[in-house]
Structure formats: C-alpha cells, structure tokens
C-alpha positions as a LaTeX table, in Angstrom:
\begin{tabular}{lrrr}
\hline
Residue & $x$ (\AA) & $y$ (\AA) & $z$ (\AA) \\
\hline
Met1 & 155.99 & 116.64 & 112.63 \\
Lys2 & 155.62 & 117.12 & 116.59 \\
Gly3 & 158.66 & 119.85 & 116.27 \\
Asn4 & 156.73 & 121.59 & 113.86 \\
Asn5 & 153.51 & 121.98 & 116.00 \\
Ile6 & 155.88 & 123.25 & 118.92 \\
Phe7 & 156.84 & 125.81 & 116.53 \\
Tyr8 & 153.76 & 126.82 & 115.60 \\
Ile9 & 152.61 & 127.11 & 119.13 \\
Ala10 & 155.30 & 128.99 & 120.11 \\
Leu11 & 154.71 & 131.13 & 117.18 \\
Phe12 & 150.96 & 131.60 & 118.33 \\
Leu13 & 151.92 & 132.45 & 121.87 \\
Phe14 & 154.54 & 135.34 & 121.01 \\
Phe15 & 152.13 & 137.12 & 118.62 \\
Ala16 & 149.22 & 136.51 & 121.29 \\
Gln17 & 151.52 & 137.92 & 123.82 \\
Leu18 & 152.63 & 140.91 & 121.50 \\
Ser19 & 148.93 & 141.62 & 120.83 \\
Phe20 & 147.83 & 141.42 & 124.79 \\
Gly21 & 151.12 & 143.83 & 125.35 \\
Gln22 & 149.95 & 146.26 & 122.75 \\
Lys23 & 145.98 & 146.49 & 124.24 \\
Ala24 & 147.61 & 146.83 & 127.99 \\
Ser25 & 149.58 & 150.06 & 126.77 \\
Ser26 & 146.38 & 151.75 & 125.93 \\
Lys27 & 145.05 & 153.65 & 129.07 \\
Glu28 & 142.39 & 156.32 & 129.76 \\
Ile29 & 144.13 & 159.79 & 130.61 \\
Ser30 & 142.59 & 163.03 & 132.06 \\
Gly31 & 143.60 & 166.33 & 131.25 \\
Gln32 & 142.62 & 170.18 & 131.55 \\
Ile33 & 142.78 & 172.86 & 128.51 \\
Phe34 & 143.45 & 176.64 & 129.31 \\
Glu35 & 143.65 & 179.58 & 127.76 \\
Lys36 & 146.15 & 181.76 & 129.40 \\
Ser37 & 144.75 & 181.32 & 132.81 \\
Thr38 & 141.22 & 180.56 & 132.36 \\
Ser39 & 139.99 & 177.07 & 131.40 \\
Val40 & 138.63 & 176.64 & 128.16 \\
Thr41 & 134.86 & 174.57 & 127.43 \\
Ser42 & 133.74 & 172.73 & 124.46 \\
Val43 & 137.16 & 171.96 & 123.17 \\
Asn44 & 136.93 & 168.84 & 120.71 \\
Ile45 & 139.91 & 166.55 & 121.47 \\
Ile46 & 140.57 & 163.62 & 118.76 \\
Asn47 & 143.23 & 160.60 & 118.86 \\
Asn48 & 144.57 & 161.08 & 115.40 \\
Asp49 & 145.74 & 157.42 & 115.81 \\
Thr50 & 142.21 & 155.90 & 116.78 \\
Gln51 & 139.94 & 158.57 & 115.86 \\
Val52 & 138.34 & 158.32 & 119.19 \\
Ser53 & 137.32 & 161.79 & 120.21 \\
Thr54 & 135.71 & 163.70 & 123.46 \\
Val55 & 134.94 & 167.62 & 124.31 \\
Ser56 & 136.26 & 169.76 & 127.40 \\
Asp57 & 133.27 & 170.11 & 130.04 \\
Asn58 & 132.59 & 173.55 & 131.61 \\
Asp59 & 135.60 & 173.63 & 133.65 \\
Gly60 & 138.14 & 172.74 & 130.69 \\
Arg61 & 138.62 & 168.93 & 131.92 \\
Phe62 & 138.42 & 165.89 & 129.41 \\
Ser63 & 139.27 & 161.91 & 129.39 \\
Ile64 & 140.57 & 160.03 & 126.61 \\
Val65 & 141.96 & 156.50 & 125.82 \\
Val66 & 145.64 & 156.82 & 124.21 \\
Lys67 & 148.70 & 154.86 & 124.44 \\
Glu68 & 152.02 & 156.25 & 124.19 \\
Gly69 & 153.26 & 158.04 & 120.57 \\
Asp70 & 149.30 & 158.74 & 119.75 \\
Val71 & 148.49 & 162.48 & 118.67 \\
Leu72 & 146.14 & 164.44 & 120.11 \\
Val73 & 144.38 & 167.13 & 117.94 \\
Phe74 & 142.52 & 169.94 & 120.13 \\
Ser75 & 140.50 & 172.28 & 118.19 \\
Ala76 & 137.73 & 174.91 & 118.78 \\
Val77 & 136.09 & 178.13 & 116.57 \\
Asn78 & 137.90 & 180.60 & 118.62 \\
Leu79 & 141.01 & 178.94 & 119.48 \\
Glu80 & 144.48 & 178.05 & 117.29 \\
Pro81 & 144.57 & 174.15 & 116.72 \\
Leu82 & 147.24 & 172.23 & 118.52 \\
Lys83 & 148.52 & 169.04 & 118.15 \\
Arg84 & 150.18 & 167.09 & 120.96 \\
Arg85 & 152.01 & 163.53 & 120.81 \\
Ile86 & 151.37 & 161.67 & 124.03 \\
Ser87 & 155.01 & 160.66 & 125.65 \\
Ala88 & 156.16 & 158.25 & 128.26 \\
Glu89 & 155.74 & 161.16 & 131.22 \\
Asp90 & 152.07 & 162.29 & 129.85 \\
Met91 & 151.02 & 158.78 & 130.57 \\
Asn92 & 152.17 & 158.98 & 133.67 \\
Leu93 & 150.63 & 162.28 & 135.17 \\
Ser94 & 147.70 & 162.66 & 137.17 \\
Leu95 & 146.21 & 165.51 & 134.69 \\
Leu96 & 147.66 & 166.35 & 131.63 \\
Val97 & 147.61 & 170.15 & 131.21 \\
Ile98 & 146.85 & 171.72 & 127.82 \\
Lys99 & 147.59 & 175.09 & 126.95 \\
Met100 & 145.68 & 176.76 & 123.48 \\
Glu101 & 145.82 & 180.54 & 122.28 \\
Ala102 & 143.04 & 182.44 & 120.96 \\
Lys103 & 142.57 & 183.22 & 117.56 \\
Glu104 & 143.08 & 187.05 & 116.51 \\
Ile105 & 140.11 & 188.10 & 114.41 \\
Glu106 & 139.10 & 191.57 & 113.68 \\
Leu107 & 135.46 & 192.53 & 114.19 \\
Lys108 & 133.89 & 193.72 & 110.69 \\
Glu109 & 133.31 & 197.75 & 110.56 \\
Val110 & 130.16 & 199.05 & 111.26 \\
Val111 & 128.93 & 201.61 & 108.52 \\
Val112 & 126.10 & 203.81 & 109.89 \\
Asn113 & 125.61 & 205.86 & 107.06 \\
Asp114 & 126.09 & 206.57 & 103.51 \\
Asn115 & 128.84 & 209.13 & 104.06 \\
Tyr116 & 131.41 & 206.81 & 105.77 \\
Gly117 & 134.49 & 208.55 & 105.62 \\
Ile118 & 133.57 & 212.31 & 105.34 \\
Thr119 & 134.56 & 213.86 & 108.63 \\
Ala120 & 134.75 & 217.43 & 109.83 \\
Glu121 & 138.51 & 217.11 & 109.53 \\
Asn122 & 138.21 & 216.04 & 106.07 \\
Leu123 & 136.08 & 218.98 & 105.18 \\
Gly124 & 138.45 & 221.35 & 106.63 \\
Ile125 & 135.77 & 222.43 & 109.39 \\
Val126 & 138.45 & 221.61 & 112.31 \\
Pro127 & 142.14 & 221.14 & 112.08 \\
Arg128 & 143.51 & 217.87 & 111.97 \\
Gly129 & 144.53 & 216.15 & 114.81 \\
Gln130 & 142.12 & 218.02 & 116.86 \\
Lys131 & 140.62 & 216.37 & 120.04 \\
Thr132 & 137.08 & 215.49 & 119.53 \\
Tyr133 & 134.58 & 214.95 & 122.02 \\
Thr134 & 131.09 & 213.01 & 122.38 \\
Pro135 & 127.97 & 215.26 & 123.58 \\
Ala136 & 128.30 & 213.98 & 127.21 \\
Glu137 & 132.31 & 214.43 & 126.99 \\
Arg138 & 131.53 & 218.15 & 125.80 \\
Lys139 & 129.38 & 218.98 & 128.62 \\
Val140 & 132.33 & 217.71 & 131.06 \\
Tyr141 & 134.78 & 219.81 & 129.18 \\
Thr142 & 132.70 & 222.81 & 129.46 \\
Ala143 & 131.88 & 222.31 & 132.84 \\
Thr144 & 135.35 & 222.07 & 134.09 \\
Ser145 & 137.08 & 224.44 & 131.79 \\
Thr146 & 137.97 & 227.02 & 133.98 \\
Ser147 & 138.68 & 227.37 & 137.56 \\
Val148 & 135.45 & 228.74 & 138.72 \\
Asp149 & 133.55 & 226.60 & 136.81 \\
Lys150 & 135.29 & 223.62 & 138.28 \\
Ile151 & 134.51 & 225.04 & 141.94 \\
Leu152 & 130.90 & 225.93 & 141.43 \\
Asn153 & 130.10 & 222.77 & 139.69 \\
Gly154 & 132.05 & 220.87 & 141.83 \\
Ile155 & 129.79 & 222.55 & 144.71 \\
Ser156 & 126.49 & 221.30 & 143.05 \\
Gly157 & 127.22 & 218.17 & 141.65 \\
Arg158 & 126.99 & 219.00 & 138.17 \\
Thr159 & 130.29 & 217.69 & 136.97 \\
Ala160 & 129.96 & 214.20 & 138.81 \\
Met161 & 126.32 & 214.00 & 137.30 \\
Leu162 & 127.54 & 215.26 & 133.76 \\
Lys163 & 130.47 & 212.47 & 134.45 \\
Lys164 & 127.83 & 209.71 & 135.23 \\
Glu165 & 126.52 & 211.05 & 131.91 \\
Val166 & 129.62 & 209.72 & 129.96 \\
Asn167 & 129.88 & 206.62 & 131.52 \\
Val168 & 126.31 & 206.00 & 130.31 \\
Glu169 & 126.91 & 206.93 & 126.89 \\
Lys170 & 130.34 & 204.80 & 126.60 \\
Lys171 & 127.83 & 201.87 & 128.05 \\
Glu172 & 125.09 & 202.41 & 125.26 \\
Ala173 & 128.18 & 202.64 & 122.64 \\
Leu174 & 129.28 & 198.90 & 124.07 \\
Phe175 & 125.50 & 197.50 & 124.01 \\
Arg176 & 124.75 & 198.82 & 120.47 \\
Lys177 & 128.27 & 196.93 & 119.69 \\
Ile178 & 127.18 & 193.62 & 121.30 \\
Glu179 & 123.79 & 193.62 & 119.62 \\
Tyr180 & 125.37 & 193.61 & 116.32 \\
Leu181 & 127.98 & 191.07 & 117.10 \\
Phe182 & 125.62 & 188.19 & 118.49 \\
Asp183 & 122.44 & 187.13 & 117.01 \\
Glu184 & 119.83 & 185.69 & 119.62 \\
Asn185 & 120.44 & 181.73 & 118.32 \\
Tyr186 & 123.76 & 182.19 & 119.67 \\
Tyr187 & 122.52 & 183.49 & 123.21 \\
Thr188 & 120.19 & 180.85 & 123.42 \\
Glu189 & 121.81 & 177.86 & 121.79 \\
Arg190 & 125.40 & 178.12 & 122.72 \\
Leu191 & 125.32 & 180.08 & 126.00 \\
Lys192 & 121.93 & 178.69 & 127.26 \\
Ile193 & 120.54 & 182.22 & 128.37 \\
Pro194 & 117.06 & 182.20 & 128.19 \\
Ala195 & 115.45 & 184.51 & 125.51 \\
Asp196 & 113.67 & 186.92 & 128.23 \\
Asp197 & 117.12 & 187.29 & 129.96 \\
Ile198 & 119.40 & 188.09 & 126.93 \\
Lys199 & 119.08 & 192.01 & 127.28 \\
Gly200 & 120.00 & 191.53 & 131.05 \\
Phe201 & 122.85 & 189.57 & 130.09 \\
Gln202 & 123.96 & 191.89 & 127.73 \\
Leu203 & 124.19 & 194.52 & 130.34 \\
Tyr204 & 125.74 & 192.17 & 132.40 \\
Cys205 & 128.29 & 191.72 & 129.72 \\
Val206 & 129.32 & 195.48 & 129.08 \\
Asp207 & 129.85 & 196.15 & 133.00 \\
Asp208 & 132.72 & 193.42 & 132.43 \\
Ala209 & 136.23 & 195.55 & 131.74 \\
Asp210 & 137.93 & 193.09 & 129.93 \\
Phe211 & 134.80 & 191.92 & 127.82 \\
Ala212 & 134.59 & 196.17 & 126.84 \\
Val213 & 138.18 & 196.14 & 125.84 \\
Ser214 & 137.47 & 193.31 & 123.60 \\
Leu215 & 134.63 & 195.18 & 122.21 \\
Asn216 & 136.40 & 198.59 & 121.47 \\
Thr217 & 139.18 & 196.59 & 120.04 \\
Lys218 & 137.12 & 194.70 & 117.78 \\
Asn219 & 138.90 & 191.73 & 118.90 \\
Lys220 & 135.83 & 189.21 & 117.96 \\
Thr221 & 137.78 & 185.72 & 118.95 \\
Met222 & 138.48 & 187.37 & 122.57 \\
Ser223 & 134.90 & 188.55 & 123.05 \\
Met224 & 133.44 & 185.16 & 122.13 \\
Phe225 & 135.94 & 183.44 & 124.59 \\
Leu226 & 134.86 & 186.00 & 127.49 \\
Ile227 & 131.52 & 185.67 & 126.97 \\
Thr228 & 131.43 & 181.86 & 127.48 \\
Asp229 & 132.58 & 182.45 & 131.09 \\
Leu230 & 130.39 & 185.55 & 131.64 \\
Ala231 & 127.54 & 183.33 & 130.48 \\
Arg232 & 128.44 & 180.69 & 132.92 \\
Lys233 & 128.47 & 183.21 & 135.67 \\
Tyr234 & 125.41 & 184.77 & 134.78 \\
Leu235 & 123.47 & 181.44 & 134.74 \\
Ile236 & 124.66 & 180.71 & 138.43 \\
Ile237 & 123.05 & 184.14 & 139.31 \\
Leu238 & 119.86 & 183.09 & 137.47 \\
Glu239 & 119.78 & 180.08 & 139.16 \\
Asn240 & 120.41 & 181.59 & 142.83 \\
Glu241 & 117.57 & 184.24 & 142.25 \\
Lys242 & 114.92 & 181.64 & 141.76 \\
\hline
\end{tabular}
C-alpha cells in the first residue's frame, strides 16, 4: 500500500511539472507589420491555437501571447492574408517583423453617359491611334505648335498659364475619382476625418503623387492603403492648426 502511494505521488508531481512547463513556455511577444516599407494599421492578428486576438496600432505594432509552434494569422481588408508559425528564434526576438502584401483589386469603371464606347475613332471622324487632347492640353499645344508662337507666348507668360490650366484639369479629374471611390462614412468612421474637413482632405490626397497614381491606375487596394497614412498625417495638421 505504501509503495502504491509513493507511485501516485510521483505520478502527480510528474504531470504537475509537465503542466507547469507548458504554461511557462508561453510568453507575450511584440511585433510590427509592414507593407513594403510602410507600417500597417488595423491588421487583425489571431493565435490560431488559442484563439487569442489583437489588432495592430497606428505604427503597425502589436503584442500577443504565444508559445513555440503556435500559428498566427494576419488579415486586413486591403492585404493578402498571412500565416506565421512561431519558431524558437521568434520567441527570443525583441521585435517580430511581419511583411504583408497589398491585394490587387481593380476599381470599377465609371460610365458617364449612355453612349459608352462610342468614340471619334469608332465613328471614323479621326484616324485610329491619333493622340487626343483635353481642352486645356489643346490650348497648350496650340500655344507652342510653332517657333514664333513659342517665343511670343513664352514672353507673355501665356504658355505657363495654360500649363497651369492642364494641372488644374488633371486635379479636377482626380477629385471626381476620389469622390466616387469613398463615401462620407468611410472618411468619418474609418479615417476619423471630421465631416467639415472631408473636402480639404480630398484635395490634400490628390496632391500626393503616389495616391494620384493609384487613382489613375484604378488600384483601389493601394488607394485604400495610402489614404490611411494620408489621413494620419492630415489629422496631425488639423491638430497643429488648433
């Protein structure tokens, strides 16, 4: 009987030590998420083994409790989902760096009238492949089409003025695209832009070269990614103006 008691006590201590060792192997690690070289906010992170979850902050940083072998799942509406199995090396890092990739989603086309697809080329009015100009671009072309025109208009400053008109025209086109792309709730709820400052923020965005490219190439995912960082910067500007 005494021998059986010793056996059960030893067995109990063995399992208690094993359980303690498993709990001790879990720890809170810190990480930061990037898309290319830019930190990413509002990424959902979940430990697939324990179902513990968290969200990255404005600098892309997060912390979560894991143990070696756990699988972390990273997801966001504008990023490709990513899984990362935690290794022994990861457990010892001061900062776990996670690289994610933006989703490639094309913007839907905007149909501005019922005659979509009918062009001057299709009707035989102009030869196919001939360069077309916007009204402002035609003015610039006319003002610089001959050497005499170039000299006279250069002296008068008319060419510079017409080129400014082209830039304004392009910005107006970008402004129409951004108005179509995001509704008011997206600005106020997602980006935290005050309703009275939405128009000013839109103008701020179309002045950004990278954001303008994303609009012109109809890459909605990249537009969503860039506008988040632009909103953060714009809110700082608003705060400094108070």
